[in-house]
C-alpha positions in Angstrom: 0.0 0.0 0.0 3.0 2.3 0.3 3.2 4.9 -2.4 -0.6 4.9 -2.9 -2.5 8.0 -2.0 -5.3 8.4 0.4 -8.5 9.7 -1.2 -9.1 13.4 -0.7 -12.1 13.4 1.7 -12.6 17.2 1.6 -15.4 18.4 -0.5 -13.4 21.4 -1.7 -10.7 19.1 -3.0 -8.1 21.6 -1.8 -5.9 19.2 0.2 -3.1 17.5 -1.6 -3.2 13.7 -1.7 -1.2 11.9 1.0 0.6 8.6 0.7 -0.4 5.9 3.2 2.8 6.6 5.1 2.3 10.3 5.2 -1.3 9.8 6.2 -0.2 7.7 9.2 2.4 10.2 10.2 0.1 13.2 10.0 -2.7 11.4 11.7 -0.4 10.4 14.5 0.7 14.0 15.0 -3.0 15.1 15.0 -3.9 12.6 17.6 -1.0 13.5 19.8 -1.7 17.2 19.5 -5.4 16.6 20.3 -4.4 15.0 23.6 -2.4 18.1 24.5 -5.1 20.5 23.4 -7.8 18.6 25.4 -5.6 18.8 28.5 -5.2 22.6 28.0 -8.9 23.1 27.4 -9.7 21.1 30.6 -7.3 23.1 32.7 -8.5 26.4 31.2 -12.1 25.4 32.0 -11.2 24.5 35.6 -9.5 27.9 36.0 -12.4 29.7 34.4 -14.9 27.9 36.7 -12.9 28.8 39.8 -13.0 32.5 38.8 -16.6 32.8 37.8 -19.6 33.6 40.0 -19.6 30.3 41.7 -15.9 30.5 42.7 -15.8 26.7 43.0 -12.3 25.3 42.9 -11.8 21.8 41.3 -11.5 18.9 43.7 -11.3 21.3 46.7 -7.9 22.7 45.7 -6.7 25.5 47.9 -6.3 29.0 46.5 -2.5 28.5 46.5 -2.9 25.3 44.6 -5.1 27.1 42.1 -2.5 29.8 41.6 0.1 27.2 41.0 -2.2 25.4 38.6 -2.6 28.6 36.7 1.1 29.3 36.6 1.8 25.8 35.4 -0.8 26.2 32.7 0.9 29.4 31.5 4.3 27.7 31.4 3.1 24.5 29.8 1.1 26.3 27.1 4.0 28.6 26.3 6.3 25.6 25.9 3.7 23.7 23.9 3.3 26.6 21.4 7.0 26.9 21.0 7.2 23.2 20.0 4.3 23.6 17.6 5.8 26.7 16.0 9.3 25.3 15.7 8.7 21.6 15.0 5.1 20.7 14.2 3.8 23.6 12.0 6.8 23.5 9.6 6.1 19.8 8.9 2.4 20.3 8.5 3.0 23.4 6.2 4.6 21.1 3.6 1.2 19.7 2.9 -1.2 22.2 4.4 -0.8 25.9 3.5 -2.8 27.0 6.6 0.2 26.2 8.7 2.6 28.6 6.9 4.1 31.3 9.1 2.3 34.2 7.6 -1.2 32.9 8.3 -3.6 32.8 11.2 -2.2 30.1 13.5 0.8 32.1 14.5 -1.3 35.2 14.9 -3.6 33.2 17.2 -0.6 32.1 19.3 0.5 35.7 19.6 -2.9 36.8 20.8 -3.0 33.9 23.3 0.4 34.8 24.6 -0.5 38.4 25.2 -3.3 37.2 27.5 -1.0 34.5 29.0 1.5 37.2 30.0 -1.2 39.2 31.7 -2.6 36.1 33.5 0.9 35.0 34.6 1.7 38.5 36.0 -1.6 38.5 37.9 -1.0 35.0 39.3 2.5 36.0 40.4 1.0 39.0 42.3 -1.6 36.7 43.9 1.2 34.2 44.9 3.3 36.9 46.5 0.2 38.6 48.1 1.1 41.8 46.3 -1.7 44.4 45.7 -4.1 42.7 48.1 -4.2 39.5 46.1 -3.6 37.0 48.9 -3.8 33.3 48.2 
């Protein structure tokens, strides 16, 4: 089956055909990245819930643990995005133009990181008790 191409399942027909080997490699990357993205969504939703009107922390975590969870989230997402930008997107861009540098995904990362920097600064103030933000 090597050397044969997978049928293009997109109705637009805009995706280039993939060999069976390429399909497996790209699909494996997709599945691995989905695992990371699911983890980040779960953590973000837990942080969001803890900060909304109910103020309920997940699994009874202390305020200090929530702060640390938020700081870890910021650090891990920053690291994850650097891996995507340096190693994953260039590979994907060979077959999928939407992963090329000048397009939306890197802009999205920059927007996310602007918010992450603010969140991290806020959490650091909370951790240190600065500005009345005591854990």
